[in-house]
C-alpha positions as MATLAB code, in Angstrom:
seq = 'MSMHEVLTDAELAEMDQRVAAASPGPWVPVLETRTAAGGASFIQVSPEAIQVSPEASELDDELYLDRFVGTQRVAGPSAQLDADIDFVASARQDMPRLIAEVRWLRSMLADRQ';
ca = [
    -125.199  -26.698  154.922;
    -127.759  -23.205  155.147;
    -125.096  -19.679  155.423;
    -125.633  -19.848  159.376;
    -124.378  -22.476  159.767;
    -120.561  -21.882  160.965;
    -118.037  -24.032  159.274;
    -116.329  -25.716  161.517;
    -112.489  -26.677  162.229;
    -113.210  -30.819  161.129;
    -115.450  -29.150  157.863;
    -111.882  -27.291  157.167;
    -109.890  -30.024  157.552;
    -111.961  -32.179  155.160;
    -111.749  -29.430  152.468;
    -107.703  -29.081  153.160;
    -107.094  -32.943  152.836;
    -109.207  -33.272  149.896;
    -107.804  -30.445  148.079;
    -104.127  -31.991  149.301;
    -105.447  -35.353  147.404;
    -106.278  -33.553  144.613;
    -104.381  -33.201  141.280;
    -101.750  -30.290  141.533;
    -103.484  -26.738  140.307;
    -103.863  -24.842  138.268;
    -106.433  -26.625  136.775;
    -107.796  -24.398  133.267;
    -110.755  -25.172  131.921;
    -111.177  -25.664  127.771;
    -114.218  -24.226  127.146;
    -116.629  -25.390  123.780;
    -118.283  -22.724  124.268;
    -115.169  -19.788  123.840;
    -112.779  -21.063  121.919;
    -115.239  -23.252  119.298;
    -112.162  -24.982  118.311;
    -114.704  -28.184  117.784;
    -114.490  -31.063  119.806;
    -114.901  -30.959  123.724;
    -114.748  -28.589  126.383;
    -112.658  -30.193  129.242;
    -110.589  -28.867  131.862;
    -106.741  -29.202  131.589;
    -105.226  -30.767  134.803;
    -101.022  -30.245  133.921;
    -100.518  -27.568  131.635;
     -97.179  -27.682  132.002;
     -97.457  -31.023  129.764;
     -98.737  -28.983  126.670;
     -96.175  -26.215  127.183;
     -93.758  -29.721  127.057;
     -94.750  -31.103  124.058;
     -98.186  -29.678  122.277;
     -97.734  -32.628  119.667;
     -97.254  -35.221  122.788;
    -100.924  -36.300  123.273;
     -99.077  -38.806  125.736;
     -98.738  -35.334  127.761;
    -101.828  -34.600  127.762;
    -103.589  -34.718  131.916;
    -107.444  -33.322  131.337;
    -110.674  -33.676  133.252;
    -113.784  -34.080  130.855;
    -117.191  -34.026  132.116;
    -120.695  -34.758  130.506;
    -123.476  -33.807  131.355;
    -127.494  -35.350  130.889;
    -131.289  -34.660  131.434;
    -132.557  -37.905  132.918;
    -130.948  -39.739  130.648;
    -130.319  -38.054  127.245;
    -126.750  -36.285  127.061;
    -126.381  -33.831  126.345;
    -123.923  -32.898  122.956;
    -122.433  -29.905  120.981;
    -121.310  -27.023  122.750;
    -123.379  -26.338  125.917;
    -123.367  -22.695  128.204;
    -124.505  -24.765  131.115;
    -121.624  -27.763  130.763;
    -119.085  -24.897  130.530;
    -120.347  -23.075  133.222;
    -119.806  -26.083  135.285;
    -116.148  -27.116  133.838;
    -115.614  -23.494  135.028;
    -116.506  -23.705  137.676;
    -114.678  -26.916  139.188;
    -111.253  -25.453  137.618;
    -111.567  -22.308  139.197;
    -111.506  -24.608  143.021;
    -108.885  -26.516  142.662;
    -107.059  -22.863  142.657;
    -109.729  -20.780  144.558;
    -110.553  -22.961  147.633;
    -106.667  -23.193  149.114;
    -107.039  -18.799  149.022;
    -110.596  -19.296  150.830;
    -109.237  -21.786  152.967;
    -106.402  -20.004  154.168;
    -108.570  -16.517  154.203;
    -110.578  -18.365  157.133;
    -108.054  -19.223  159.084;
    -106.253  -15.691  158.773;
    -109.626  -14.834  159.165;
    -110.194  -16.347  162.825;
    -106.497  -15.843  163.730;
    -107.505  -12.224  163.454;
    -110.908  -13.020  165.235;
    -109.125  -14.914  167.980;
    -106.276  -11.632  168.289;
    -108.523   -9.136  169.367;
    -109.710  -11.555  171.863;
];
């Protein structure tokens, strides 16, 4: 999609459906390059699971992503992988707001016409 193509109502509805189908937010990025805690970066999908009981690993709800360059897995802390994880985690909160903003702006434009 180029920057000049109009976002259709159908495309907006499809985005809204993807948001509704995803696990509820907020999603929280836990990034190795920021925390240096060891292990791997991940997205905490249900932060309330940790708040209920940090010791109860069965409550963890996490997404892990791997980065491959060709056939080689990128090992160790990766600033690029962490940036990508941060983007994906933030999209869970950002997309509903962006969809609402587009719809609000469209309604404002329609009211002016």
